[in-house]
mmCIF file of the N, C-alpha and C atoms, coordinates in Angstrom:
data_MODEL
# 
_entry.id   MODEL 
# 
loop_
_atom_site.group_PDB 
_atom_site.id 
_atom_site.type_symbol 
_atom_site.label_atom_id 
_atom_site.label_alt_id 
_atom_site.label_comp_id 
_atom_site.label_asym_id 
_atom_site.label_entity_id 
_atom_site.label_seq_id 
_atom_site.pdbx_PDB_ins_code 
_atom_site.Cartn_x 
_atom_site.Cartn_y 
_atom_site.Cartn_z 
_atom_site.occupancy 
_atom_site.B_iso_or_equiv 
_atom_site.pdbx_formal_charge 
_atom_site.auth_seq_id 
_atom_site.auth_comp_id 
_atom_site.auth_asym_id 
_atom_site.auth_atom_id 
_atom_site.pdbx_PDB_model_num 
ATOM 1   N N  . MET A 1 1  ? 4.201   13.989 0.015  1.00 0.00 ? 1  MET A N  1 
ATOM 2   C CA . MET A 1 1  ? 4.419   15.293 0.403  1.00 0.00 ? 1  MET A CA 1 
ATOM 3   C C  . MET A 1 1  ? 3.156   16.159 0.203  1.00 0.00 ? 1  MET A C  1 
ATOM 4   N N  . ILE A 1 2  ? 2.827   16.874 1.075  1.00 0.00 ? 2  ILE A N  1 
ATOM 5   C CA . ILE A 1 2  ? 1.590   17.890 0.983  1.00 0.00 ? 2  ILE A CA 1 
ATOM 6   C C  . ILE A 1 2  ? 1.887   19.170 0.052  1.00 0.00 ? 2  ILE A C  1 
ATOM 7   N N  . SER A 1 3  ? 0.870   19.504 -0.346 1.00 0.00 ? 3  SER A N  1 
ATOM 8   C CA . SER A 1 3  ? 0.905   20.787 -1.360 1.00 0.00 ? 3  SER A CA 1 
ATOM 9   C C  . SER A 1 3  ? 1.149   22.083 -0.550 1.00 0.00 ? 3  SER A C  1 
ATOM 10  N N  . ALA A 1 4  ? 1.442   22.833 -1.333 1.00 0.00 ? 4  ALA A N  1 
ATOM 11  C CA . ALA A 1 4  ? 1.699   24.388 -0.735 1.00 0.00 ? 4  ALA A CA 1 
ATOM 12  C C  . ALA A 1 4  ? 0.323   24.860 -0.225 1.00 0.00 ? 4  ALA A C  1 
ATOM 13  N N  . LYS A 1 5  ? -0.574  24.518 -1.133 1.00 0.00 ? 5  LYS A N  1 
ATOM 14  C CA . LYS A 1 5  ? -2.207  24.943 -0.673 1.00 0.00 ? 5  LYS A CA 1 
ATOM 15  C C  . LYS A 1 5  ? -2.536  24.310 0.762  1.00 0.00 ? 5  LYS A C  1 
ATOM 16  N N  . ASP A 1 6  ? -2.253  23.003 0.982  1.00 0.00 ? 6  ASP A N  1 
ATOM 17  C CA . ASP A 1 6  ? -2.327  22.365 2.257  1.00 0.00 ? 6  ASP A CA 1 
ATOM 18  C C  . ASP A 1 6  ? -1.719  23.150 3.134  1.00 0.00 ? 6  ASP A C  1 
ATOM 19  N N  . ARG A 1 7  ? -0.380  23.489 2.830  1.00 0.00 ? 7  ARG A N  1 
ATOM 20  C CA . ARG A 1 7  ? 0.436   24.291 3.907  1.00 0.00 ? 7  ARG A CA 1 
ATOM 21  C C  . ARG A 1 7  ? -0.140  25.560 4.282  1.00 0.00 ? 7  ARG A C  1 
ATOM 22  N N  . GLY A 1 8  ? -0.686  26.154 3.426  1.00 0.00 ? 8  GLY A N  1 
ATOM 23  C CA . GLY A 1 8  ? -1.465  27.447 3.557  1.00 0.00 ? 8  GLY A CA 1 
ATOM 24  C C  . GLY A 1 8  ? -2.648  27.134 4.623  1.00 0.00 ? 8  GLY A C  1 
ATOM 25  N N  . ARG A 1 9  ? -3.255  26.240 4.335  1.00 0.00 ? 9  ARG A N  1 
ATOM 26  C CA . ARG A 1 9  ? -4.515  25.727 5.011  1.00 0.00 ? 9  ARG A CA 1 
ATOM 27  C C  . ARG A 1 9  ? -4.062  25.568 6.600  1.00 0.00 ? 9  ARG A C  1 
ATOM 28  N N  . ILE A 1 10 ? -2.917  25.080 6.781  1.00 0.00 ? 10 ILE A N  1 
ATOM 29  C CA . ILE A 1 10 ? -2.519  24.723 8.091  1.00 0.00 ? 10 ILE A CA 1 
ATOM 30  C C  . ILE A 1 10 ? -1.982  25.974 8.604  1.00 0.00 ? 10 ILE A C  1 
ATOM 31  N N  . GLN A 1 11 ? -1.439  26.854 8.083  1.00 0.00 ? 11 GLN A N  1 
ATOM 32  C CA . GLN A 1 11 ? -0.930  28.199 8.674  1.00 0.00 ? 11 GLN A CA 1 
ATOM 33  C C  . GLN A 1 11 ? -2.359  28.955 8.924  1.00 0.00 ? 11 GLN A C  1 
ATOM 34  N N  . ALA A 1 12 ? -3.386  28.883 8.209  1.00 0.00 ? 12 ALA A N  1 
ATOM 35  C CA . ALA A 1 12 ? -4.468  29.676 8.537  1.00 0.00 ? 12 ALA A CA 1 
ATOM 36  C C  . ALA A 1 12 ? -5.324  28.989 9.836  1.00 0.00 ? 12 ALA A C  1 
ATOM 37  N N  . GLN A 1 13 ? -5.190  27.686 10.000 1.00 0.00 ? 13 GLN A N  1 
ATOM 38  C CA . GLN A 1 13 ? -5.820  27.104 10.970 1.00 0.00 ? 13 GLN A CA 1 
ATOM 39  C C  . GLN A 1 13 ? -5.026  27.433 12.474 1.00 0.00 ? 13 GLN A C  1 
ATOM 40  N N  . MET A 1 14 ? -3.835  27.762 12.209 1.00 0.00 ? 14 MET A N  1 
ATOM 41  C CA . MET A 1 14 ? -3.009  27.994 13.434 1.00 0.00 ? 14 MET A CA 1 
ATOM 42  C C  . MET A 1 14 ? -3.267  29.348 13.916 1.00 0.00 ? 14 MET A C  1 
ATOM 43  N N  . GLN A 1 15 ? -3.896  30.294 13.092 1.00 0.00 ? 15 GLN A N  1 
ATOM 44  C CA . GLN A 1 15 ? -4.119  31.768 13.392 1.00 0.00 ? 15 GLN A CA 1 
ATOM 45  C C  . GLN A 1 15 ? -5.595  31.690 14.152 1.00 0.00 ? 15 GLN A C  1 
ATOM 46  N N  . ARG A 1 16 ? -6.359  30.600 14.066 1.00 0.00 ? 16 ARG A N  1 
ATOM 47  C CA . ARG A 1 16 ? -7.616  30.529 14.682 1.00 0.00 ? 16 ARG A CA 1 
ATOM 48  C C  . ARG A 1 16 ? -7.662  29.965 16.086 1.00 0.00 ? 16 ARG A C  1 
ATOM 49  N N  . ASP A 1 17 ? -8.433  30.303 17.065 1.00 0.00 ? 17 ASP A N  1 
ATOM 50  C CA . ASP A 1 17 ? -8.536  30.069 18.354 1.00 0.00 ? 17 ASP A CA 1 
ATOM 51  C C  . ASP A 1 17 ? -9.236  28.535 18.693 1.00 0.00 ? 17 ASP A C  1 
ATOM 52  N N  . GLU A 1 18 ? -9.382  27.973 17.578 1.00 0.00 ? 18 GLU A N  1 
ATOM 53  C CA . GLU A 1 18 ? -10.251 26.598 17.818 1.00 0.00 ? 18 GLU A CA 1 
ATOM 54  C C  . GLU A 1 18 ? -9.157  25.504 17.885 1.00 0.00 ? 18 GLU A C  1 
ATOM 55  N N  . SER A 1 19 ? -9.698  24.120 18.221 1.00 0.00 ? 19 SER A N  1 
ATOM 56  C CA . SER A 1 19 ? -8.782  23.271 18.236 1.00 0.00 ? 19 SER A CA 1 
ATOM 57  C C  . SER A 1 19 ? -7.732  22.947 17.187 1.00 0.00 ? 19 SER A C  1 
ATOM 58  N N  . LYS A 1 20 ? -6.632  22.567 17.514 1.00 0.00 ? 20 LYS A N  1 
ATOM 59  C CA . LYS A 1 20 ? -5.492  22.291 16.488 1.00 0.00 ? 20 LYS A CA 1 
ATOM 60  C C  . LYS A 1 20 ? -5.209  20.924 16.597 1.00 0.00 ? 20 LYS A C  1 
ATOM 61  N N  . ILE A 1 21 ? -6.150  19.858 16.994 1.00 0.00 ? 21 ILE A N  1 
ATOM 62  C CA . ILE A 1 21 ? -5.839  18.541 16.948 1.00 0.00 ? 21 ILE A CA 1 
ATOM 63  C C  . ILE A 1 21 ? -6.194  17.948 15.483 1.00 0.00 ? 21 ILE A C  1 
ATOM 64  N N  . VAL A 1 22 ? -5.143  17.205 15.175 1.00 0.00 ? 22 VAL A N  1 
ATOM 65  C CA . VAL A 1 22 ? -5.276  16.678 13.672 1.00 0.00 ? 22 VAL A CA 1 
ATOM 66  C C  . VAL A 1 22 ? -4.777  15.392 13.700 1.00 0.00 ? 22 VAL A C  1 
ATOM 67  N N  . ASN A 1 23 ? -5.016  14.466 12.545 1.00 0.00 ? 23 ASN A N  1 
ATOM 68  C CA . ASN A 1 23 ? -4.617  13.112 12.208 1.00 0.00 ? 23 ASN A CA 1 
ATOM 69  C C  . ASN A 1 23 ? -3.920  13.474 11.237 1.00 0.00 ? 23 ASN A C  1 
ATOM 70  N N  . ILE A 1 24 ? -2.604  12.749 11.219 1.00 0.00 ? 24 ILE A N  1 
ATOM 71  C CA . ILE A 1 24 ? -1.525  13.070 10.152 1.00 0.00 ? 24 ILE A CA 1 
ATOM 72  C C  . ILE A 1 24 ? -1.223  11.665 9.435  1.00 0.00 ? 24 ILE A C  1 
ATOM 73  N N  . VAL A 1 25 ? -1.419  11.579 8.176  1.00 0.00 ? 25 VAL A N  1 
ATOM 74  C CA . VAL A 1 25 ? -1.076  10.235 7.523  1.00 0.00 ? 25 VAL A CA 1 
ATOM 75  C C  . VAL A 1 25 ? 0.259   10.604 7.032  1.00 0.00 ? 25 VAL A C  1 
ATOM 76  N N  . LEU A 1 26 ? 1.122   9.678  7.430  1.00 0.00 ? 26 LEU A N  1 
ATOM 77  C CA . LEU A 1 26 ? 2.670   9.778  6.923  1.00 0.00 ? 26 LEU A CA 1 
ATOM 78  C C  . LEU A 1 26 ? 2.807   9.114  5.580  1.00 0.00 ? 26 LEU A C  1 
ATOM 79  N N  . SER A 1 27 ? 3.941   9.395  4.924  1.00 0.00 ? 27 SER A N  1 
ATOM 80  C CA . SER A 1 27 ? 4.141   8.842  3.595  1.00 0.00 ? 27 SER A CA 1 
ATOM 81  C C  . SER A 1 27 ? 4.173   7.315  3.740  1.00 0.00 ? 27 SER A C  1 
ATOM 82  N N  . ASP A 1 28 ? 4.827   6.673  5.026  1.00 0.00 ? 28 ASP A N  1 
ATOM 83  C CA . ASP A 1 28 ? 4.784   5.339  5.181  1.00 0.00 ? 28 ASP A CA 1 
ATOM 84  C C  . ASP A 1 28 ? 3.574   4.608  5.725  1.00 0.00 ? 28 ASP A C  1 
ATOM 85  N N  . ALA A 1 29 ? 2.471   5.487  5.453  1.00 0.00 ? 29 ALA A N  1 
ATOM 86  C CA . ALA A 1 29 ? 1.054   4.872  5.864  1.00 0.00 ? 29 ALA A CA 1 
ATOM 87  C C  . ALA A 1 29 ? 0.881   4.705  7.240  1.00 0.00 ? 29 ALA A C  1 
ATOM 88  N N  . GLN A 1 30 ? 1.834   5.177  8.233  1.00 0.00 ? 30 GLN A N  1 
ATOM 89  C CA . GLN A 1 30 ? 1.698   5.366  9.546  1.00 0.00 ? 30 GLN A CA 1 
ATOM 90  C C  . GLN A 1 30 ? 0.628   6.591  9.865  1.00 0.00 ? 30 GLN A C  1 
ATOM 91  N N  . GLN A 1 31 ? -0.053  6.431  10.647 1.00 0.00 ? 31 GLN A N  1 
ATOM 92  C CA . GLN A 1 31 ? -1.076  7.550  11.365 1.00 0.00 ? 31 GLN A CA 1 
ATOM 93  C C  . GLN A 1 31 ? -0.781  8.064  12.652 1.00 0.00 ? 31 GLN A C  1 
ATOM 94  N N  . VAL A 1 32 ? -0.663  9.260  12.873 1.00 0.00 ? 32 VAL A N  1 
ATOM 95  C CA . VAL A 1 32 ? -0.415  9.892  14.235 1.00 0.00 ? 32 VAL A CA 1 
ATOM 96  C C  . VAL A 1 32 ? -1.347  11.016 14.471 1.00 0.00 ? 32 VAL A C  1 
ATOM 97  N N  . ALA A 1 33 ? -1.983  11.093 15.579 1.00 0.00 ? 33 ALA A N  1 
ATOM 98  C CA . ALA A 1 33 ? -2.726  12.284 15.981 1.00 0.00 ? 33 ALA A CA 1 
ATOM 99  C C  . ALA A 1 33 ? -2.219  13.104 17.229 1.00 0.00 ? 33 ALA A C  1 
ATOM 100 N N  . GLY A 1 34 ? -2.566  14.319 17.214 1.00 0.00 ? 34 GLY A N  1 
ATOM 101 C CA . GLY A 1 34 ? -2.212  15.176 18.249 1.00 0.00 ? 34 GLY A CA 1 
ATOM 102 C C  . GLY A 1 34 ? -2.570  16.633 18.067 1.00 0.00 ? 34 GLY A C  1 
ATOM 103 N N  . GLU A 1 35 ? -2.128  17.606 18.811 1.00 0.00 ? 35 GLU A N  1 
ATOM 104 C CA . GLU A 1 35 ? -2.381  18.992 18.837 1.00 0.00 ? 35 GLU A CA 1 
ATOM 105 C C  . GLU A 1 35 ? -1.265  19.615 18.206 1.00 0.00 ? 35 GLU A C  1 
ATOM 106 N N  . ILE A 1 36 ? -1.324  20.417 17.086 1.00 0.00 ? 36 ILE A N  1 
ATOM 107 C CA . ILE A 1 36 ? -0.192  21.132 16.512 1.00 0.00 ? 36 ILE A CA 1 
ATOM 108 C C  . ILE A 1 36 ? 0.097   22.339 17.387 1.00 0.00 ? 36 ILE A C  1 
ATOM 109 N N  . GLU A 1 37 ? 1.267   22.470 17.701 1.00 0.00 ? 37 GLU A N  1 
ATOM 110 C CA . GLU A 1 37 ? 1.749   23.619 18.411 1.00 0.00 ? 37 GLU A CA 1 
ATOM 111 C C  . GLU A 1 37 ? 2.111   24.732 17.459 1.00 0.00 ? 37 GLU A C  1 
ATOM 112 N N  . LYS A 1 38 ? 2.849   24.472 16.326 1.00 0.00 ? 38 LYS A N  1 
ATOM 113 C CA . LYS A 1 38 ? 3.132   25.390 15.504 1.00 0.00 ? 38 LYS A CA 1 
ATOM 114 C C  . LYS A 1 38 ? 3.455   24.707 14.077 1.00 0.00 ? 38 LYS A C  1 
ATOM 115 N N  . ALA A 1 39 ? 3.234   25.521 12.998 1.00 0.00 ? 39 ALA A N  1 
ATOM 116 C CA . ALA A 1 39 ? 3.490   25.077 11.680 1.00 0.00 ? 39 ALA A CA 1 
ATOM 117 C C  . ALA A 1 39 ? 4.340   26.038 11.042 1.00 0.00 ? 39 ALA A C  1 
ATOM 118 N N  . THR A 1 40 ? 5.586   25.567 10.573 1.00 0.00 ? 40 THR A N  1 
ATOM 119 C CA . THR A 1 40 ? 6.562   26.442 9.917  1.00 0.00 ? 40 THR A CA 1 
ATOM 120 C C  . THR A 1 40 ? 6.818   26.122 8.662  1.00 0.00 ? 40 THR A C  1 
ATOM 121 N N  . HIS A 1 41 ? 7.764   26.781 7.779  1.00 0.00 ? 41 HIS A N  1 
ATOM 122 C CA . HIS A 1 41 ? 7.990   26.326 6.395  1.00 0.00 ? 41 HIS A CA 1 
ATOM 123 C C  . HIS A 1 41 ? 9.008   25.020 6.667  1.00 0.00 ? 41 HIS A C  1 
ATOM 124 N N  . GLU A 1 42 ? 9.349   24.772 7.650  1.00 0.00 ? 42 GLU A N  1 
ATOM 125 C CA . GLU A 1 42 ? 10.158  23.249 8.012  1.00 0.00 ? 42 GLU A CA 1 
ATOM 126 C C  . GLU A 1 42 ? 9.097   22.114 8.067  1.00 0.00 ? 42 GLU A C  1 
ATOM 127 N N  . GLY A 1 43 ? 8.084   22.320 8.851  1.00 0.00 ? 43 GLY A N  1 
ATOM 128 C CA . GLY A 1 43 ? 7.178   21.211 9.101  1.00 0.00 ? 43 GLY A CA 1 
ATOM 129 C C  . GLY A 1 43 ? 6.225   21.516 10.130 1.00 0.00 ? 43 GLY A C  1 
ATOM 130 N N  . ILE A 1 44 ? 5.704   20.476 10.669 1.00 0.00 ? 44 ILE A N  1 
ATOM 131 C CA . ILE A 1 44 ? 4.763   20.592 11.664 1.00 0.00 ? 44 ILE A CA 1 
ATOM 132 C C  . ILE A 1 44 ? 5.274   20.210 12.962 1.00 0.00 ? 44 ILE A C  1 
ATOM 133 N N  . PHE A 1 45 ? 5.344   21.016 14.149 1.00 0.00 ? 45 PHE A N  1 
ATOM 134 C CA . PHE A 1 45 ? 5.605   20.778 15.526 1.00 0.00 ? 45 PHE A CA 1 
ATOM 135 C C  . PHE A 1 45 ? 4.491   20.459 16.151 1.00 0.00 ? 45 PHE A C  1 
ATOM 136 N N  . MET A 1 46 ? 4.313   19.522 17.108 1.00 0.00 ? 46 MET A N  1 
ATOM 137 C CA . MET A 1 46 ? 3.286   19.085 17.880 1.00 0.00 ? 46 MET A CA 1 
ATOM 138 C C  . MET A 1 46 ? 3.539   19.471 19.308 1.00 0.00 ? 46 MET A C  1 
ATOM 139 N N  . VAL A 1 47 ? 2.579   19.637 20.015 1.00 0.00 ? 47 VAL A N  1 
ATOM 140 C CA . VAL A 1 47 ? 2.541   20.042 21.484 1.00 0.00 ? 47 VAL A CA 1 
ATOM 141 C C  . VAL A 1 47 ? 3.482   18.904 22.227 1.00 0.00 ? 47 VAL A C  1 
ATOM 142 N N  . ASP A 1 48 ? 3.632   17.895 22.040 1.00 0.00 ? 48 ASP A N  1 
ATOM 143 C CA . ASP A 1 48 ? 4.118   16.750 22.779 1.00 0.00 ? 48 ASP A CA 1 
ATOM 144 C C  . ASP A 1 48 ? 5.681   16.623 22.441 1.00 0.00 ? 48 ASP A C  1 
ATOM 145 N N  . GLY A 1 49 ? 5.937   17.621 21.645 1.00 0.00 ? 49 GLY A N  1 
ATOM 146 C CA . GLY A 1 49 ? 7.487   17.626 21.021 1.00 0.00 ? 49 GLY A CA 1 
ATOM 147 C C  . GLY A 1 49 ? 7.737   16.862 19.667 1.00 0.00 ? 49 GLY A C  1 
ATOM 148 N N  . ARG A 1 50 ? 6.875   16.187 19.154 1.00 0.00 ? 50 ARG A N  1 
ATOM 149 C CA . ARG A 1 50 ? 7.139   15.565 17.918 1.00 0.00 ? 50 ARG A CA 1 
ATOM 150 C C  . ARG A 1 50 ? 7.240   16.526 16.940 1.00 0.00 ? 50 ARG A C  1 
ATOM 151 N N  . TYR A 1 51 ? 7.905   16.051 15.773 1.00 0.00 ? 51 TYR A N  1 
ATOM 152 C CA . TYR A 1 51 ? 8.107   16.988 14.490 1.00 0.00 ? 51 TYR A CA 1 
ATOM 153 C C  . TYR A 1 51 ? 7.911   16.117 13.166 1.00 0.00 ? 51 TYR A C  1 
ATOM 154 N N  . TYR A 1 52 ? 7.212   16.701 12.309 1.00 0.00 ? 52 TYR A N  1 
ATOM 155 C CA . TYR A 1 52 ? 7.035   15.992 10.939 1.00 0.00 ? 52 TYR A CA 1 
ATOM 156 C C  . TYR A 1 52 ? 7.272   16.941 9.852  1.00 0.00 ? 52 TYR A C  1 
ATOM 157 N N  . GLY A 1 53 ? 8.336   16.611 9.214  1.00 0.00 ? 53 GLY A N  1 
ATOM 158 C CA . GLY A 1 53 ? 8.613   17.534 7.885  1.00 0.00 ? 53 GLY A CA 1 
ATOM 159 C C  . GLY A 1 53 ? 7.527   17.198 6.893  1.00 0.00 ? 53 GLY A C  1 
ATOM 160 N N  . TYR A 1 54 ? 7.175   18.344 5.959  1.00 0.00 ? 54 TYR A N  1 
ATOM 161 C CA . TYR A 1 54 ? 6.569   18.171 5.053  1.00 0.00 ? 54 TYR A CA 1 
ATOM 162 C C  . TYR A 1 54 ? 6.685   17.076 3.906  1.00 0.00 ? 54 TYR A C  1 
ATOM 163 N N  . GLU A 1 55 ? 7.972   16.712 3.839  1.00 0.00 ? 55 GLU A N  1 
ATOM 164 C CA . GLU A 1 55 ? 8.238   15.726 2.855  1.00 0.00 ? 55 GLU A CA 1 
ATOM 165 C C  . GLU A 1 55 ? 7.720   14.266 3.449  1.00 0.00 ? 55 GLU A C  1 
ATOM 166 N N  . SER A 1 56 ? 7.558   14.166 4.508  1.00 0.00 ? 56 SER A N  1 
ATOM 167 C CA . SER A 1 56 ? 7.111   12.933 5.203  1.00 0.00 ? 56 SER A CA 1 
ATOM 168 C C  . SER A 1 56 ? 5.457   12.750 5.378  1.00 0.00 ? 56 SER A C  1 
ATOM 169 N N  . ILE A 1 57 ? 4.839   13.819 5.053  1.00 0.00 ? 57 ILE A N  1 
ATOM 170 C CA . ILE A 1 57 ? 3.401   13.844 5.493  1.00 0.00 ? 57 ILE A CA 1 
ATOM 171 C C  . ILE A 1 57 ? 2.680   13.800 3.988  1.00 0.00 ? 57 ILE A C  1 
ATOM 172 N N  . LYS A 1 58 ? 1.805   12.798 4.175  1.00 0.00 ? 58 LYS A N  1 
ATOM 173 C CA . LYS A 1 58 ? 0.948   12.490 2.942  1.00 0.00 ? 58 LYS A CA 1 
ATOM 174 C C  . LYS A 1 58 ? -0.354  13.288 2.960  1.00 0.00 ? 58 LYS A C  1 
ATOM 175 N N  . GLU A 1 59 ? -0.865  13.373 4.147  1.00 0.00 ? 59 GLU A N  1 
ATOM 176 C CA . GLU A 1 59 ? -2.419  13.894 4.405  1.00 0.00 ? 59 GLU A CA 1 
ATOM 177 C C  . GLU A 1 59 ? -2.482  14.382 5.765  1.00 0.00 ? 59 GLU A C  1 
ATOM 178 N N  . ILE A 1 60 ? -3.172  15.501 5.783  1.00 0.00 ? 60 ILE A N  1 
ATOM 179 C CA . ILE A 1 60 ? -3.573  15.996 7.201  1.00 0.00 ? 60 ILE A CA 1 
ATOM 180 C C  . ILE A 1 60 ? -5.177  15.961 7.405  1.00 0.00 ? 60 ILE A C  1 
ATOM 181 N N  . ASN A 1 61 ? -5.697  15.557 8.315  1.00 0.00 ? 61 ASN A N  1 
ATOM 182 C CA . ASN A 1 61 ? -7.099  15.555 8.528  1.00 0.00 ? 61 ASN A CA 1 
ATOM 183 C C  . ASN A 1 61 ? -7.414  16.348 9.790  1.00 0.00 ? 61 ASN A C  1 
ATOM 184 N N  . GLY A 1 62 ? -8.556  16.963 9.847  1.00 0.00 ? 62 GLY A N  1 
ATOM 185 C CA . GLY A 1 62 ? -9.006  17.776 11.007 1.00 0.00 ? 62 GLY A CA 1 
ATOM 186 C C  . GLY A 1 62 ? -8.725  19.065 11.135 1.00 0.00 ? 62 GLY A C  1 
ATOM 187 N N  . LEU A 1 63 ? -8.354  19.708 9.945  1.00 0.00 ? 63 LEU A N  1 
ATOM 188 C CA . LEU A 1 63 ? -8.269  21.139 9.735  1.00 0.00 ? 63 LEU A CA 1 
ATOM 189 C C  . LEU A 1 63 ? -9.445  21.739 9.403  1.00 0.00 ? 63 LEU A C  1 
# 
């Protein structure tokens, strides 16, 4: 699970106009990549419709 600090970083990134493409490492060691549509208190929503809850995210790279 990612920390509250990391969640804050994600929210700050969403406010910028730069790329929102990230690589997400999940708790089961699976890695996924894509563009973030929005980040809420529930988790990360991707442009292609995928959703990842914070409890299943180990690390987010590319912010």
